[in-house]
Each structure stands twice: as C-alpha cells, then as structure tokens.
VMD Tcl script that draws the C-alpha trace (Angstrom):
set ca {
  {96.19 138.89 9.24}
  {97.98 142.01 9.87}
  {96.15 145.06 11.09}
  {96.58 148.08 8.95}
  {97.20 151.41 10.59}
  {95.92 154.45 8.82}
  {97.16 156.95 11.41}
  {100.34 158.90 10.84}
  {103.53 157.74 12.60}
  {103.75 160.96 14.66}
  {100.31 160.36 16.09}
  {101.18 156.78 17.05}
  {104.41 157.92 18.72}
  {102.55 160.67 20.60}
  {99.88 158.20 21.77}
  {102.63 155.85 23.06}
  {104.32 158.70 24.91}
  {100.98 159.74 26.46}
  {100.44 156.21 27.72}
  {104.00 156.03 29.19}
  {103.52 159.49 30.77}
  {100.15 158.37 32.21}
  {101.72 155.24 33.71}
  {104.66 157.29 35.09}
  {102.33 159.79 36.72}
  {100.35 157.01 38.39}
  {103.57 155.39 39.62}
  {104.79 158.75 40.92}
  {101.47 159.30 42.67}
  {101.61 155.82 44.24}
  {105.19 156.42 45.38}
  {104.22 159.80 46.87}
  {101.28 158.23 48.72}
  {103.52 155.47 50.06}
  {105.98 158.06 51.35}
  {103.20 160.04 53.04}
  {101.76 156.93 54.66}
  {105.24 155.83 55.79}
  {105.92 159.22 57.39}
  {102.56 159.07 59.20}
  {103.40 155.60 60.51}
  {106.84 156.76 61.66}
  {105.22 159.68 63.48}
  {102.90 157.26 65.27}
  {105.86 155.09 66.28}
  {107.75 158.12 67.57}
  {104.72 159.26 69.61}
  {104.37 155.78 71.11}
  {108.09 155.64 71.94}
  {107.95 159.07 73.59}
  {104.93 158.07 75.66}
  {106.71 154.87 76.74}
  {109.85 156.86 77.60}
  {107.86 159.31 79.72}
  {106.21 156.37 81.52}
  {109.62 154.81 82.17}
  {111.12 158.10 83.37}
  {108.38 158.34 85.97}
  {109.11 154.77 87.11}
  {112.85 155.42 87.22}
  {112.54 157.67 90.26}
  {111.18 154.73 92.26}
  {114.22 152.65 91.30}
  {116.77 155.42 91.95}
  {116.70 154.87 95.72}
  {117.36 151.16 95.24}
  {120.18 151.89 92.80}
  {121.88 154.20 95.30}
  {121.57 151.48 97.96}
  {123.14 148.95 95.59}
  {126.00 151.33 94.77}
  {126.53 151.99 98.48}
  {126.55 148.26 99.25}
  {129.05 147.64 96.43}
  {131.43 150.25 97.82}
  {131.07 148.77 101.31}
  {131.76 145.29 99.94}
  {134.89 146.52 98.19}
  {136.07 148.29 101.37}
  {135.50 145.17 103.47}
  {137.24 142.93 100.95}
  {140.25 145.30 101.01}
  {140.24 145.13 104.81}
  {140.08 141.33 104.73}
  {143.00 141.17 102.32}
  {144.97 143.49 104.60}
  {144.17 141.32 107.60}
  {145.24 138.21 105.72}
  {148.56 139.79 104.84}
  {149.18 141.05 108.39}
  {148.00 138.00 110.32}
  {150.65 135.34 110.84}
  {150.02 132.14 108.93}
  {150.82 130.10 112.01}
  {148.35 130.24 114.89}
  {148.78 128.89 118.40}
  {145.94 126.42 117.94}
  {147.43 125.01 114.72}
  {150.85 124.61 116.32}
  {149.44 123.00 119.47}
  {147.23 120.64 117.47}
  {150.21 119.47 115.40}
  {152.30 119.12 118.55}
  {149.66 117.15 120.47}
  {149.35 114.61 117.64}
  {153.07 113.88 117.86}
  {153.55 113.53 121.61}
  {153.77 109.96 122.92}
  {151.62 108.76 125.82}
  {152.67 109.86 129.26}
  {154.11 113.21 128.22}
  {152.32 116.22 129.70}
  {152.88 119.79 128.64}
  {153.08 122.47 131.30}
  {153.79 125.50 129.17}
  {153.98 126.48 125.50}
  {155.11 129.86 124.16}
  {154.70 130.75 120.48}
  {157.00 133.46 119.14}
  {156.94 135.04 115.68}
  {160.43 136.54 115.21}
  {160.59 139.42 112.73}
  {163.45 137.89 110.74}
  {161.64 134.60 110.11}
  {158.59 136.01 108.29}
  {154.90 135.16 108.51}
  {155.25 131.48 107.62}
  {157.64 130.54 110.43}
  {157.45 130.67 114.20}
  {159.25 129.22 117.19}
  {157.41 127.36 119.92}
  {159.04 126.66 123.29}
  {157.48 123.68 125.04}
  {158.00 122.79 128.72}
  {156.65 119.56 130.16}
  {157.25 116.28 131.94}
  {157.88 112.80 130.58}
  {157.91 109.41 132.23}
  {161.40 108.55 130.91}
  {164.29 110.00 128.91}
  {163.29 107.64 126.07}
  {159.87 109.33 125.87}
  {161.56 112.74 125.52}
  {163.82 111.35 122.78}
  {160.82 109.77 121.05}
  {158.91 113.10 121.13}
  {161.95 114.95 119.80}
  {162.36 112.43 116.94}
  {158.63 112.66 116.07}
  {158.88 116.46 115.88}
  {161.96 116.28 113.65}
  {160.22 113.84 111.30}
  {157.01 115.90 111.06}
  {156.28 118.19 108.11}
  {154.75 120.76 110.46}
  {158.05 121.35 112.25}
  {161.38 122.23 110.73}
  {163.87 121.95 113.55}
  {163.49 120.59 117.07}
  {166.15 121.22 119.73}
  {166.23 119.79 123.24}
  {167.13 122.78 125.39}
  {166.99 121.08 128.78}
  {166.18 117.70 130.26}
  {166.58 116.97 133.96}
  {165.09 114.55 136.47}
  {162.34 115.81 138.72}
  {163.68 116.21 142.26}
  {160.49 115.69 144.19}
  {159.33 112.54 142.40}
  {160.85 109.28 141.33}
  {164.10 109.41 139.38}
  {162.54 108.11 136.18}
  {160.26 111.17 135.56}
  {161.95 113.99 133.71}
  {161.31 117.67 133.12}
  {162.19 118.93 129.65}
  {162.27 122.06 127.48}
  {162.14 121.75 123.69}
  {162.29 124.55 121.10}
  {160.67 123.75 117.79}
  {160.54 125.81 114.62}
  {157.00 125.67 113.22}
  {156.44 125.88 109.46}
  {153.12 127.05 108.02}
  {151.12 124.48 106.08}
  {150.86 125.19 102.35}
  {147.61 126.97 101.44}
  {144.70 124.75 100.46}
  {143.91 124.69 96.74}
  {140.47 126.07 95.95}
}
mol new
graphics top color blue
foreach p $ca { graphics top sphere $p radius 0.5 }
foreach p [lrange $ca 0 end-1] q [lrange $ca 1 end] { graphics top cylinder $p $q radius 0.2 }
display resetview
C-alpha cells in the first residue's frame, strides 16, 4: 500500500535539500580533515628527510678526503696511461732481443756469431730495422744455408751476403762472413 503524504510539496523539497546539504557538509568536513592529516604527515616526512640529510652531511666530510684521493689517483692513472702510449709510439717495434732470437732459430749448426749491430734507419720507420751480422761458419754451404733460411723467414725481409772469405789462420774450410738482413716487425698480437 502506498504511503500518503500530508505535507506540502515545498516542505518535502526543503527537507530533501537539508539532507543533501547535511551530507555535503559532512563530506566537506571529512575532506578538510583528510587534507589536514595529509599535510601533518608530509611535514613529518620532511622533518625526517631533513634530519637524515643533516646526518649524511656530517658523514660526507669523512668521505671527502677519500674522494680527493680517488680523484688524484684517477688523474695520475690518466697521466701514466698517456705516458705509456707515448712510449709505445716512440719505442721501435723491433728490439735487439727479438731480432737475435729470430736469427738464432734460423742459423744452422756450426755457425757462430761474433758481432751483431741493429740499426733503425729514419727512412724505414718503426717497423723495420737492419741487422748486420758477422760470424764464422764451417763451410761456404753453411753460409749459403743460413742466408737461404733468413730469406725464407717471415721475420726477415731481405738478406744480403756482404762478405765471405776464408779464415787465414785456420783451415781453409772455415769461413768468415758478414750478412745484412732487413728485420720486419711481427704483427701485433690480437687481444
């Protein structure tokens, strides 16, 4: 059954508006309270962050000395690496020990070296050098064999027999020789 309303329509409309206004005021109050509580919480977070920042600023002075040492060591490392690069560019790629090691592997038995001079001519660059080898061999065939081994080697580019003569004080079969060899630098090792 339907409920009969004996109140005028204006009164019912006014009562409805009062209820909506009451609900709106409570919602506005709740929203205002939430904003106040949120601002209080934000203030607490800011205070905590400031306190933490002050604590870290005090600890930073202890680390500053270490940071300056690290910066100093970095600059020293960079300076030394530049020096090493400069040395690598200035140093010839062919060393006496490398040339002599390659030469000693190629010499047949019985050949002895008396003298070896390594020369880096300016026109040939850093990857080429000339080595002049003086020594004695048991026979002319041994000198020819050494010369052929040097020509065939990858370490040497050109080998020229400058002089070959028999030794006067010993038997006629022993020979004194002078060979000039152009040494080529080995290709750099792949890292």
